[in-house]
C-alpha positions in Angstrom: -17.0 25.8 35.2 -19.8 28.4 36.0 -21.6 25.6 38.0 -18.8 25.7 40.6 -17.6 28.4 43.0 -14.5 30.4 41.9 -11.1 29.2 43.0 -9.3 30.9 45.8 -5.5 31.3 45.9 -5.7 30.0 49.5 -7.6 26.8 48.4 -5.4 23.7 48.9 -6.2 22.5 45.4 -5.5 25.8 43.6 -1.9 24.9 42.9 -3.0 21.6 41.2 -5.5 23.5 39.0 -2.9 26.1 38.1 -0.3 23.4 37.2 -2.8 21.5 35.1 -4.0 24.6 33.3 -0.4 25.0 32.2 1.2 28.0 30.5 -0.7 30.3 28.1 -1.5 29.0 24.6 1.3 31.2 23.2 3.8 29.7 25.5 2.8 26.1 25.1 5.3 23.8 23.5 4.5 22.6 20.0 7.1 20.0 19.5 7.0 17.5 16.7 4.5 14.8 16.8 5.6 11.3 17.0 4.0 8.2 15.6 1.9 6.2 18.0 3.8 3.1 19.1 2.3 -0.2 18.3 3.2 -1.8 21.6 1.4 -0.4 24.6 3.1 -1.5 27.7 0.9 0.8 29.8 -2.1 -1.3 29.0 -2.7 -4.1 31.4 -5.3 -6.8 31.5 -4.3 -7.8 35.1 -6.6 -5.3 36.7 -9.5 -6.8 38.7 -12.2 -7.9 36.4 -10.2 -7.2 33.2 -8.7 -10.6 32.5 -8.9 -11.4 28.8 -9.3 -15.2 29.5 -12.2 -14.6 31.9 -13.8 -12.2 29.4 -13.5 -14.8 26.7 -15.2 -17.3 28.9 -18.0 -14.7 29.5 -18.3 -14.1 25.8 -18.6 -17.9 25.2 -21.9 -17.7 26.9 -23.4 -15.9 24.0 -20.8 -17.1 21.4 -21.1 -20.8 22.0 -22.4 -23.3 24.5 -24.5 -21.9 27.3 -25.9 -19.1 25.1 -29.5 -20.0 26.0 -29.0 -19.0 29.6 -27.2 -15.8 28.8 -30.2 -13.4 28.9 -31.1 -14.8 32.4 -27.6 -14.2 33.7 -27.6 -10.7 32.1 -30.9 -9.8 33.8 -29.6 -11.1 37.1 -26.5 -9.0 36.9 -28.6 -5.9 36.0 -30.8 -6.6 39.1 -27.8 -6.8 41.4 -26.5 -3.6 39.9 -29.8 -1.8 40.5 -29.8 -3.0 44.1 -26.5 -1.3 44.7 -27.5 2.1 43.2 -28.4 4.9 45.6 -31.6 6.9 45.2 -29.6 9.9 44.0 -28.1 7.7 41.3 -31.5 6.5 40.3 -32.6 10.1 39.7 -29.5 10.8 37.5 -29.8 11.1 33.8 -28.9 8.1 31.7 -25.2 7.5 32.1 -23.0 8.1 29.0 -21.3 11.0 27.5 -19.1 11.7 24.6 -18.4 8.2 23.6 -16.0 7.8 20.8 -16.9 6.5 17.4 -16.4 2.9 16.4 -15.4 3.8 12.9 -12.4 5.5 11.5 -14.4 7.7 9.0 -14.9 11.3 10.0 -18.5 11.1 8.9 -19.2 8.3 11.2 -17.4 9.8 14.1 -19.5 13.0 13.9 -22.8 11.1 13.7 -22.0 8.8 16.6 -21.0 11.7 18.8 -24.3 13.3 18.0 -26.2 10.2 18.9 -24.4 9.9 22.3 -24.5 13.6 23.2 -25.6 14.1 26.8 -29.3 14.8 27.1 -29.9 16.3 30.4 -32.9 18.3 31.7 -32.5 21.9 32.9 -31.7 21.8 36.6 -30.0 24.0 39.2 -26.4 23.7 40.2 -27.4 22.1 43.5 -29.5 19.5 41.7 -26.7 18.8 39.3 -24.2 18.3 42.2 -26.5 15.9 43.9 -27.1 13.9 40.7 -23.4 12.9 40.5 -23.0 12.1 44.2 -22.1 8.6 45.0 -22.9 6.6 48.1 -19.3 7.4 49.2 -19.6 10.9 50.4 -16.6 13.3 51.0 -16.2 14.7 54.4 -16.4 18.2 53.1 -18.1 19.6 50.0 -15.7 22.5 49.4 -12.8 20.6 47.9 -15.0 19.0 45.2 -15.2 22.1 43.0 -11.4 22.5 42.6 -11.1 18.8 41.8 -13.7 19.1 39.1 -12.0 22.2 37.8 -8.6 20.5 37.8 -10.0 17.6 35.8 -11.7 20.0 33.4 -8.5 22.0 33.0 -6.6 18.8 32.4 -9.1 17.9 29.7 -8.5 21.2 27.9 -4.7 20.6 28.1 -5.2 17.1 26.5 -7.0 18.8 23.6 -4.3 21.3 23.3 -1.6 18.6 23.3 0.2 19.9 26.3 -0.7 17.5 29.1 2.2 15.1 29.8 1.9 11.6 31.2 3.5 12.8 34.5 0.9 15.6 34.9 -1.9 13.1 34.3 -0.6 10.6 36.8 0.0 13.5 39.4 -3.6 14.5 38.9 -4.9 11.0 39.6 -2.6 10.8 42.6 -4.5 13.8 44.0 -7.8 12.3 43.1 -7.1 8.9 44.6 -5.7 10.4 47.8 -9.1 11.9 48.7 -12.2 9.9 49.4 -14.6 12.1 47.4 -16.3 10.7 44.3 -15.3 12.0 41.0 -18.2 12.9 38.8 -18.3 10.3 36.1 -19.3 12.7 33.4 -16.2 14.8 33.9 -14.0 11.7 34.0 -15.6 10.4 30.8 -14.8 13.8 29.2 -11.2 13.5 30.2 -10.9 9.9 29.0 -12.6 10.7 25.7 -10.2 13.6 25.1 -7.2 11.3 25.7 -8.8 8.8 23.3 -9.1 11.4 20.5 -5.7 13.1 21.3 -3.2 12.8 18.4 0.4 11.9 19.4 2.3 15.0 20.7 5.5 16.0 22.2 3.9 15.9 25.7 2.1 12.6 25.3 2.8 10.1 22.5 -0.1 7.8 23.2 -3.3 9.2 24.7 -5.5 6.1 24.4 -2.9 3.9 26.2 -2.6 6.5 28.9 -6.4 6.6 29.3 -6.5 2.8 29.9 -3.6 3.0 32.4 -5.2 5.7 34.4 -8.5 3.9 34.5 -6.8 0.7 35.7 -5.4 2.7 38.6 -8.8 3.9 39.6 -10.4 0.5 39.3 -8.1 -1.1 41.9 -8.2 -0.9 45.7 -9.3 2.5 47.1 -9.7 3.9 43.6 -12.9 1.9 43.2 -14.5 4.3 45.7 -13.6 7.4 43.7 -15.5 6.6 40.6 -18.4 4.4 39.4 -17.8 3.7 35.8 -20.7 3.7 33.4 -21.5 2.1 30.1 -20.1 5.2 28.4 -16.9 4.8 30.3 -16.4 1.3 29.1 -17.3 2.3 25.6 -14.6 4.9 25.6 -12.0 2.5 27.1 -12.9 -0.1 24.5 -12.3 2.4 21.7 -9.0 3.4 23.4 -7.8 -0.2 23.2 -8.6 -0.2 19.5 -6.8 3.0 18.9 -3.8 1.8 20.9 -3.5 -1.3 19.0 -4.6 -3.6 21.7 -7.9 -5.2 20.5 -7.4 -8.1 22.8 -8.3 -5.8 25.8 -11.5 -4.8 24.1 -13.0 -8.2 24.9 -11.9 -7.9 28.5 -13.6 -4.5 29.0 -16.7 -5.8 27.3 -16.9 -8.8 29.6 -16.5 -6.5 32.6 -19.4 -4.3 31.6 -21.6 -7.3 31.1 -20.7 -8.7 34.6 -21.7 -5.3 36.1 -25.1 -5.7 34.5 -24.9 -2.5 32.5 -27.4 -2.3 29.7 -25.7 -2.7 26.4 -26.0 0.0 23.7 -25.1 0.0 20.1 -22.0 2.1 20.6 -20.4 -0.4 23.0 -21.4 -3.3 20.8 -19.9 -1.6 17.8 -16.7 -1.0 19.6 -16.6 -4.7 20.4 -17.1 -5.5 16.7 -14.3 -3.1 15.9 -11.9 -4.8 18.4 -12.7 -8.3 17.0 -12.1 -7.1 13.4 -8.9 -5.4 14.3 -7.8 -8.7 16.0 -8.6 -10.5 12.7 -11.5 -12.3 14.3 -13.9 -11.3 11.6 -15.8 -14.6 11.7 -16.7 -14.0 15.4 -17.7 -10.5 14.6 -20.0 -11.7 11.8 -21.6 -14.3 14.1 -22.2 -11.7 16.8 -23.7 -9.2 14.3 -26.0 -11.7 12.7 -27.0 -14.1 15.4 -26.3 -12.8 18.9 -27.8 -9.4 19.1 -31.2 -10.5 20.4 -29.6 -12.2 23.4 -27.6 -9.0 24.0 -30.7 -6.9 23.8 -29.0 -4.6 21.2 -30.0 -3.6 17.7 -27.1 -3.0 15.4 -27.1 0.0 13.1 -25.5 1.0 9.9 -22.2 1.7 11.6 -22.0 -1.7 13.2 -22.4 -3.3 9.7 -19.9 -0.8 8.3 -17.2 -2.0 10.8 -17.7 -5.7 10.1 -17.9 -5.2 6.3 -14.6 -3.3 6.3 -13.2 -6.0 8.5 -14.1 -8.6 5.9 -12.5 -6.6 3.2 -9.3 -6.2 5.1 -9.0 -10.0 5.4 -9.8 -10.5 1.7 -13.3 -11.9 2.4 -15.0 -10.0 -0.4 -17.8 -12.5 -0.9 -18.7 -12.5 2.8 -18.7 -8.7 2.9 -21.0 -8.5 -0.1 -23.4 -11.1 1.5 -23.4 -9.0 4.6 -24.1 -5.9 2.6 -27.2 -7.5 0.9 -28.3 -9.0 4.2 -28.3 -5.7 6.0 -30.6 -4.3 3.3 -33.0 -7.2 3.7 -33.1 -6.6 7.5 -34.1 -3.0 6.9 -30.8 -1.4 7.7 -30.1 1.1 5.0 -26.4 1.5 3.9 -24.8 4.9 3.9 -22.3 6.4 1.5 -19.3 4.9 3.6 -20.6 1.3 3.1 -21.4 1.8 -0.5 -18.0 3.3 -1.1 -16.3 0.3 0.6 -18.2 -2.2 -1.5 -17.6 -0.3 -4.7 -13.8 0.0 -3.9 -13.4 -3.7 -3.1 -15.2 -4.8 -6.2 -13.2 -2.4 -8.3 -10.0 -3.7 -7.0 -11.1 -7.2 -7.7 -11.9 -6.2 -11.3 -15.6 -6.9 -10.9 -16.5 -3.6 -12.6 -20.0 -4.8 -13.7 -20.9 -5.6 -10.1 -19.4 -2.3 -8.8 -21.5 -0.4 -11.4 -24.7 -2.2 -10.2 -24.0 -1.1 -6.6 -23.2 2.4 -7.8 -26.6 2.6 -9.6 -28.4 1.2 -6.6 -26.7 3.9 -4.4 -27.8 6.7 -6.8 -31.3 5.4 -7.2 -31.8 5.3 -3.4 -30.9 9.0 -3.3 -27.5 8.6 -1.6 -25.2 11.0 -3.3 -21.7 9.5 -4.0 -18.7 11.4 -2.7 -15.3 11.9 -4.2 -14.0 8.6 -2.8 -16.9 6.7 -4.3 -16.2 8.1 -7.8 -12.4 7.7 -7.4 -12.8 4.0 -6.6 -15.0 3.4 -9.7 -12.8 5.5 -12.0 -9.7 3.8 -10.9 -11.2 0.4 -11.3 -12.3 1.2 -14.9 -8.9 2.7 -15.6 -6.8 -0.2 -14.5 -9.0 -2.6 -16.5 -8.4 -0.6 -19.6 -12.1 0.6 -19.9 -11.3 4.2 -20.6 -14.7 5.2 -22.0 -16.4 4.0 -18.9 -14.0 5.8 -16.7 -14.6 9.0 -18.6 -18.4 8.5 -18.4 -18.2 8.1 -14.6 -16.0 11.2 -14.4 -18.6 13.3 -16.4 -21.4 11.8 -14.3 -19.6 12.7 -11.1 -19.4 16.3 -12.3 -23.0 16.4 -13.2 -23.9 15.1 -9.7 -22.0 18.0 -8.1 -19.1 16.0 -6.8 -16.0 18.2 -6.9 -12.9 16.1 -7.8 -10.0 16.5 -5.4 -6.2 16.1 -6.1 -6.2 12.5 -5.2 -8.9 11.6 -7.8 -7.3 13.7 -10.6 -3.9 12.1 -9.9 -5.3 8.6 -9.7 -7.0 9.0 -13.0 -3.9 10.4 -14.7 -1.7 7.7 -13.2 -3.8 4.9 -14.5 -3.8 6.5 -18.0 -0.1 7.0 -18.0 0.6 3.4 -16.8 -1.3 2.2 -19.9 0.7 4.5 -22.2 -2.2 6.8 -22.8 -0.3 10.0 -22.0 -2.3 12.2 -24.4 -5.6 11.5 -22.6 -3.8 12.0 -19.3 -2.5 15.4 -20.5 -6.1 16.5 -21.3 -7.1 15.7 -17.8 -4.0 17.5 -16.4 -4.9 20.7 -18.4 -8.5 20.6 -17.2 -7.5 20.6 -13.6 -6.8 24.3 -13.4 -10.1 25.0 -15.3 -11.9 23.0 -12.6 -10.3 24.9 -9.8 -7.7 22.3 -8.8 -4.1 23.4 -9.2 -1.8 20.6 -10.2 0.7 19.7 -7.4 4.1 18.0 -7.5 2.4 14.6 -7.6 0.4 15.6 -10.7 3.6 16.8 -12.4 5.5 13.7 -11.4 2.8 11.4 -12.9 2.8 13.2 -16.2 6.6 13.4 -16.4 6.8 9.6 -15.7 4.3 9.0 -18.5 6.3 11.1 -21.0 9.5 9.2 -20.0 7.8 5.8 -20.6 6.6 6.8 -24.0 9.9 8.5 -24.9 8.4 11.9 -25.4 11.3 13.9 -24.2 10.2 17.2 -25.8 6.9 17.0 -24.0 8.7 16.1 -20.8 11.0 19.1 -21.0 8.1 21.4 -21.9 6.1 20.2 -19.0 9.0 20.8 -16.6 9.5 24.3 -17.9 5.8 24.9 -17.5 6.1 23.7 -13.9 8.8 26.2 -13.1 6.8 29.0 -14.8 3.7 28.2 -12.7 5.7 28.5 -9.5 5.5 24.9 -8.5 8.8 24.0 -6.9 10.1 20.6 -8.0 11.2 18.2 -5.3 13.8 15.4 -5.3 11.4 12.9 -6.9 10.8 15.2 -9.9 14.5 15.7 -10.5 15.1 12.0 -10.1 12.7 11.3 -12.9 14.4 13.8 -15.2 18.0 12.7 -14.3 17.1 9.1 -14.7 15.4 9.7 -18.1 18.3 11.6 -19.5 20.9 9.1 -18.1 19.1 6.0 -19.5 18.9 7.6 -22.9 22.6 8.4 -22.8 22.1 12.1 -22.7 24.6 12.6 -19.9 25.2 16.3 -20.6 21.5 17.0 -20.0 21.5 14.8 -16.9 24.5 16.7 -15.5 22.8 20.1 -16.3 19.9 19.0 -14.1 22.2 19.1 -11.1 22.7 22.9 -11.7 18.9 23.4 -12.1 18.4 21.6 -8.8 20.7 24.0 -7.0 19.0 27.0 -8.7 15.7 25.7 -7.3 17.2 25.3 -3.8 17.2 21.5 -4.0 20.6 19.9 -3.1 21.3 16.6 -5.0 21.1 13.6 -2.8 22.8 10.2 -3.0 20.0 8.9 -5.3 20.5 11.6 -7.8 24.3 10.9 -7.9 23.7 7.2 -8.1 21.6 7.4 -11.2 24.3 9.4 -13.0 27.2 7.2 -11.8 25.4 4.0 -12.7 24.7 5.2 -16.2 28.3 6.4 -16.7 29.6 3.0 -15.5 27.3 1.1 -17.9 28.5 3.3 -20.7 32.1 2.5 -19.9 32.9 6.1 -18.9 34.6 5.1 -15.7 36.7 8.3 -15.4 33.6 10.5 -15.5 31.8 8.2 -13.0 34.7 8.5 -10.6 34.7 12.3 -11.1 31.1 12.4 -10.2 31.7 10.2 -7.2 34.5 12.6 -5.9 32.1 15.5 -6.5 29.5 13.9 -4.4 31.9 13.3 -1.6 33.2 16.9 -1.8 29.6 18.2 -1.6 29.1 16.4 1.7 26.9 13.7 0.4 27.9 10.3 1.9 28.0 7.4 -0.7 26.1 4.4 0.3 26.8 0.7 -0.4 24.8 0.8 -3.7 27.1 3.6 -5.1 30.3 1.6 -4.1 28.8 -1.6 -5.6 28.1 0.2 -8.8 31.6 1.6 -9.1 33.2 -1.8 -8.2 31.1 -3.7 -10.8 31.9 -1.0 -13.4 35.6 -1.2 -12.7 35.6 -5.1 -12.9 33.6 -5.0 -16.0 36.2 -2.8 -17.7 39.1 -4.7 -16.3 40.4 -2.2 -13.7 40.6 -4.6 -10.9 43.1 -2.5 -9.0 40.6 0.3 -8.7 37.9 -2.2 -7.8 40.0 -3.5 -4.9 40.7 0.1 -3.8 36.9 0.9 -3.7 36.2 -2.3 -1.9 38.8 -1.5 0.8 37.3 2.0 1.1 33.8 0.7 1.5 34.9 -1.8 4.2 36.7 1.0 6.1 33.4 3.0 6.0 31.6 0.1 7.6 29.3 -0.4 4.6 30.2 -4.1 4.0 28.8 -6.0 7.0 27.8 -9.1 5.0 28.4 -10.8 1.7 25.5 -8.8 0.0 28.1 -6.4 -1.2 30.6 -8.9 -2.5 28.3 -11.5 -4.0 27.4 -9.4 -7.1 31.1 -8.9 -7.9 31.9 -12.6 -7.9 28.7 -13.5 -9.6 29.0 -11.0 -12.5 32.6 -12.0 -13.2 31.6 -15.7 -13.3 28.7 -15.0 -15.6 31.1 -13.2 -18.0 33.3 -16.3 -18.0 36.1 -14.5 -16.1 36.5 -17.2 -13.5 40.2 -16.5 -13.0 39.5 -12.9 -12.1 36.6 -14.0 -9.9 39.0 -16.3 -8.0 41.5 -13.5 -7.6 38.8 -11.1 -6.3 37.5 -13.8 -4.0 41.0 -14.3 -2.5 41.4 -10.5 -2.1 38.1 -10.3 -0.1 39.3 -13.1 2.2 42.6 -11.4 2.5 41.1 -8.1 3.9 39.4 -10.1 6.7 36.0 -10.7 5.2 34.3 -14.1 5.7 32.6 -15.4 2.5 29.4 -17.2 3.1 27.8 -20.2 1.3 26.3 -17.9 -1.4 29.7 -16.6 -2.4 31.4 -20.0 -2.4 28.4 -21.3 -4.5 28.7 -18.5 -7.0 32.4 -19.2 -7.5 31.6 -23.0 -8.0 29.0 -22.0 -10.5 31.5 -20.0 -12.4 33.9 -23.0 -12.7 31.1 -25.3 -13.7 30.1 -22.9 -16.5 33.5 -23.2 -18.1 33.6 -27.0 -17.5 36.1 -27.0 -14.7 34.2 -29.2 -12.3 37.3 -30.3 -10.5 38.1 -26.7 -9.6 34.5 -26.3 -8.4 35.1 -29.3 -6.1 38.2 -27.7 -4.7 36.1 -24.7 -3.8 33.6 -27.0 -2.1 36.4 -28.5 0.0 37.6 -25.0 1.0 34.0 -24.1 2.0 33.7 -27.2 4.2 37.1 -26.4 5.8 35.8 -22.9 6.6 33.0 -24.6 8.6 30.3 -24.0 6.1 28.0 -26.8 4.9 26.8 -27.0 1.3 23.1 -26.6 0.7 20.8 -27.9 -2.0 21.7 -25.1 -4.4 25.4 -25.9 -4.0 24.8 -29.6 -4.8 22.5 -28.6 -7.7 25.2 -26.5 -9.3 27.7 -29.3 -9.0 25.3 -31.9 -10.4 24.5 -29.6 -13.3 28.2 -29.2 -14.0 28.8 -32.9 -14.1 25.8 -33.5 -16.4 26.8 -30.8 -18.8 30.1 -32.4 -19.5 28.6 -35.9 -19.7 30.0 -37.2 -16.4 26.6 -38.6 -15.3 28.2 -41.3 -13.2 30.1 -38.8 -11.1 26.9 -36.8 -10.9 25.0 -39.8 -9.5 27.8 -40.4 -7.0 27.5 -36.8 -5.8 23.7 -37.2 -5.6 24.2 -40.2 -3.3 26.7 -38.3 -1.2 24.3 -35.4 -0.9 21.5 -37.7 0.4 23.8 -39.3 2.9 25.0 -35.9 4.2 21.4 -35.0 5.2 20.6 -32.6 2.3 17.1 -33.5 1.0 17.0 -33.7 -2.8 14.8 -31.1 -4.5 12.7 -31.1 -7.6 15.4 -29.2 -9.4 18.1 -31.7 -8.5 15.9 -34.6 -9.8 15.3 -32.6 -13.0 19.0 -32.2 -13.5 19.7 -35.9 -13.0 16.8 -37.0 -15.2 17.9 -34.7 -18.0 21.5 -36.0 -17.7 20.4 -39.6 -17.8 18.2 -39.1 -20.8 20.9 -37.1 -22.6 23.4 -40.0 -22.1 20.9 -42.5 -23.4 20.4 -44.2 -20.0 16.6 -44.4 -20.4 16.0 -47.2 -18.0 17.9 -45.5 -15.2 16.0 -42.3 -16.0 12.7 -44.0 -15.6 13.7 -45.7 -12.4 14.9 -42.4 -11.0 11.6 -40.8 -12.0 9.7 -43.5 -10.1 11.9 -43.0 -7.1 11.2 -39.3 -7.2 7.4 -39.9 -7.2 7.6 -42.5 -4.4 9.7 -40.1 -2.3 7.0 -37.5 -2.3 9.1 -34.9 -4.2 6.8 -32.4 -6.0 6.6 -33.2 -9.6 5.7 -30.2 -11.8 5.3 -29.7 -15.5 9.0 -29.0 -15.9 9.7 -32.5 -14.8 7.1 -34.0 -17.0 8.5 -32.0 -20.0 12.0 -33.5 -19.3 10.6 -37.0 -19.2 8.5 -36.6 -22.3 11.3 -35.0 -24.3 13.8 -37.7 -23.0 11.5 -40.5 -24.0 11.0 -39.0 -27.5 14.7 -38.5 -28.0 15.4 -42.1 -27.1 12.8 -43.6 -29.5 10.3 -44.3 -26.8 7.6 -42.2 -28.5 4.8 -44.6 -27.6 5.6 -44.4 -23.9 5.8 -40.6 -24.2 2.3 -40.6 -25.8 0.9 -42.8 -23.1 2.4 -40.6 -20.3 0.9 -37.5 -22.1 -2.6 -39.1 -22.1 -2.3 -39.8 -18.4 -1.4 -36.2 -17.7 -4.5 -35.0 -19.7 -6.6 -37.5 -17.8 -5.1 -36.2 -14.4 -5.9 -32.6 -15.5 -2.2 -31.7 -15.1 -1.8 -28.1 -16.3 0.4 -28.4 -19.3 2.3 -25.6 -21.1 3.2 -24.9 -24.7 6.6 -26.7 -24.3 4.7 -29.9 -23.5 2.5 -29.5 -26.6 5.6 -28.7 -28.8 7.2 -32.0 -27.6 4.2 -34.0 -28.4 3.6 -32.3 -31.7 7.2 -33.3 -32.6 6.5 -36.9 -31.4 3.3 -37.1 -33.6 5.1 -35.9 -36.7 7.9 -38.4 -35.9 5.5 -41.3 -35.9 3.6 -39.9 -39.0 0.5 -39.1 -37.0 -0.1 -35.8 -39.0 -3.8 -35.3 -38.0 -3.1 -35.8 -34.3 -0.3 -33.2 -34.6 -2.8 -30.8 -36.2 -5.3 -31.5 -33.4 -2.6 -30.7 -30.8 -1.8 -27.5 -32.5 -5.5 -26.6 -32.3 -5.4 -27.5 -28.6 -2.9 -24.8 -27.8 -5.4 -22.0 -28.5 -8.3 -23.9 -27.1 -6.8 -24.1 -23.6 -5.7 -20.5 -23.6 -2.0 -20.9 -24.6 -0.2 -19.1 -27.4 1.8 -20.9 -30.0 5.5 -19.9 -29.8 8.0 -19.5 -32.7 9.2 -23.1 -31.9 5.7 -24.3 -32.4 5.4 -22.7 -35.8 8.9 -24.0 -36.8 7.8 -27.6 -35.9 4.5 -27.3 -37.9 6.0 -25.5 -41.0 9.1 -27.7 -41.3 7.2 -30.9 -40.8 4.6 -30.0 -43.3 7.3 -29.4 -45.8 9.0 -32.7 -45.0 5.6 -34.4 -45.6 5.2 -32.6 -48.9 2.3 -30.4 -47.6 3.8 -27.1 -49.0 0.5 -25.4 -49.3 -0.3 -26.1 -45.6 3.2 -24.9 -44.7 2.5 -21.6 -46.5 -0.8 -21.3 -44.7 0.8 -21.9 -41.4 3.3 -19.1 -42.1 0.6 -16.7 -43.0 -1.3 -17.6 -39.8 1.8 -17.0 -37.8 2.2 -13.5 -39.2 -1.5 -12.8 -38.7 -1.3 -13.9 -35.0 1.4 -11.3 -34.4 4.2 -13.8 -34.0 7.1 -12.3 -35.9 9.3 -14.9 -37.7 12.8 -14.7 -36.6 16.1 -15.6 -38.4 16.2 -19.1 -37.0 12.7 -20.0 -38.4 13.3 -18.6 -41.9 16.7 -20.2 -42.2 15.3 -23.6 -41.2 12.4 -23.3 -43.6 14.8 -22.4 -46.4 17.0 -25.4 -45.7 14.1 -27.8 -45.5 12.7 -26.5 -48.8 16.1 -26.7 -50.5 16.5 -30.3 -49.2 13.1 -31.2 -50.7 14.1 -29.5 -54.0 11.5 -26.8 -53.7 13.6 -24.1 -55.3 10.8 -21.7 -56.0 9.4 -21.7 -52.5 13.0 -21.5 -51.0 13.6 -18.4 -53.1 10.4 -16.9 -51.7 11.6 -17.3 -48.2 15.1 -16.0 -49.0 13.4 -12.9 -50.3 11.6 -12.6 -46.9 14.9 -12.9 -45.1 16.3 -10.1 -47.3 13.2 -7.9 -46.7 13.4 -8.3 -42.9 17.1 -7.4 -43.0 18.1 -10.8 -41.4 21.2 -12.7 -42.2 21.8 -16.2 -43.5 23.2 -18.8 -41.2 26.4 -20.6 -42.2 24.6 -23.9 -42.7 22.1 -22.1 -45.0 24.9 -20.5 -47.1 26.8 -23.8 -47.3 23.6 -25.6 -48.6 22.9 -22.8 -51.2 26.5 -23.0 -52.6 26.3 -26.8 -52.7 23.0 -27.0 -54.5 23.2 -24.1 -56.8 26.8 -24.5 -58.0 27.4 -25.7 -61.6 27.6 -29.2 -60.4 24.7 -28.8 -58.0 21.3 -30.4 -58.2 19.5 -27.1 -58.5 21.9 -25.3 -60.9 19.1 -24.9 -63.5 17.0 -22.9 -60.9 19.8 -20.6 -59.8 18.2 -17.5 -61.4 15.3 -17.9 -59.0 17.5 -16.8 -56.2 17.8 -13.1 -55.2 20.8 -11.6 -56.9 22.7 -11.2 -53.6 22.4 -15.0 -52.9 23.5 -16.3 -56.4 26.9 -18.0 -56.5 29.8 -16.0 -58.0 30.1 -18.3 -61.1 26.8 -16.9 -62.3 28.6 -13.7 -63.3 31.7 -15.3 -64.9 
């Protein structure tokens, strides 16, 4: 401002300057900041020369066909531009000032601003004025100083967050109404300030406003007011990225090329940023690697950083890594930001060895890692369970002088707690204060959650008390953790007490806190206490939401209080919380799953009676309830009611009805319904075919089942392993074992991914056809292909070994099962005992009976019946009765 004469109160532009300077800083409004809108209606690509399509055609010159002639056209444009420049403009310094960064990282922004800082020689005020004079001269030189001062004042107001959109447009009205040229450097400063301005009460979107104002100046008479430079377009391109309109970046870039402006790395980097933001990373990579010579521009480390980050955001990890290695080969040295991006992406992919190599390369090149680098590496090692490596990196970080921040501490502790290593996490937590980092509420919440997951309630309580003693005020999240922990453990008195502690700490319980307690009370059957807490919540001014009402309604229905449930439903409807069936569906579904279909029908009728319109999901749920209890005719009645209400059944509806028919053996009716469904336009699904196939095989209609399976394949219906398992099992059950084996071989040849159920079916088939060795080979295959034998697998192997008289192999298989960590259950042990008794192996049977006793399991009725039959006085094994544990010996032994 010292370069210009002082303002006079009589000057015609003094009022504008005063208005733009605004009130004193103390009097400026500091309203709440608003989030920048994604949509930018102020941005327009309709300005002359800014058409996106024309710019894309221009880019195609160097992005596709015609690229060979692009340098000639660029040189011609520059020559035309030079012919239009006045002598004064030729003597001006290189255009460009205060261009914005093309990277979101603060480090990059600072460096790029330094690179683009205006370099001007010392000159007098008169010389500086003539430098920025356009060929369009103003009639009088006096008004120029106030206009420049007005624009400078507006720039300061932008930085202070007090310039409104209306003031900005009024300023440009004044500028456009006069013929004098606006110094481009001053304009660039103003646009750059808008680009960097965070959302404020005065202006919610500075970047969008900058583009809108420029568009005004680029049309009609405004084109005489300013001659935009490369720096101007760089700023505008960055504005488009910040405003969420990367499509306009290409338009501005095309315009600056048509003007013949010499391209610099900043503008090129902004173009890359726009392409990456528009998810056109492939084009950005092509420009970066192959088109820079034609553009006469050498990309730098920040250009590569933009594209590498763009690849990561689109999940192209390999492409980003290749670009990283390529930039090194081209002599562009990565900085800490790029190294950190690579390490973070590799860590998230679990490629910790590769991340470690990059980290070592970074340190060896003398580039010191920052806290984000170390955090990424530590987090990667933590989530992969490599705790020693994580600790090693942490210690190395300290030795390198990197000071951990709260995010790194919390991330490390969170990973430990999630893997139930709370003790190690507590050591980290206690060392935070010693390292100068005071634990915050996030740190405490992580540790409290860890203690809750491991059931360490004493440690949880102690840490919470320590939190209060250290002056850390707990928030709602902390109290939610504690209330939820006590409630789930059934310690309702402690959970209730936390409400009092909350109020003492100045935290009022919210609906989530009440919901946790109410839900736990409902599940415990303490409905009176739950309703009392509900009334307390309402009295405290906390409005219940739909989840609270649903919880109370479900609790009331579960405990048979349907009158109260209906009352709560009516209240929720009156509050406007039940706008769709999402509230009612769980009520009907839960009752049906519990077998209370009559009550579900009554509740369904009540819901209709209060004016609510059930949807297909509710009707289908009620039909499912009837099918579960074998009342398919009632389910069909509900189907008719649904059609009468104007609703059409979907695939799930038909699937439930088909399953209902098949479960009660009415496969013919099921096939008729299947045909009706196809005629009504509902396309059969894989699940429907599975139901029909299973029903046909269970009814012994093997030929029909195979025909239906062939039809399924010919119709293009997806056939998964579940379908194949049904067919294989059905063939085996209907004595078509050879066909099952042939189909299994075909599946292996087709590389179909089989599961343990498939192998269990085939192991059973092999034993059934006395192919013992092949059964053993299939068992070995389970582990070989990365699967884990189930309890059913071991039952098949052990019981069939016993049937074949291979008792020693059966015992070895049982020991292998226990060694593999697969705990034998009651079903397995009972089956083994029965098979041994049927084979007359009393000694071995007694051994397994002792195992049942040791594991505190109970005998099944069929096992007890067999023991009584075989070990009675007239039984075949009476002479071995003393081998049985005393508790299993028949009563006549003690007569």
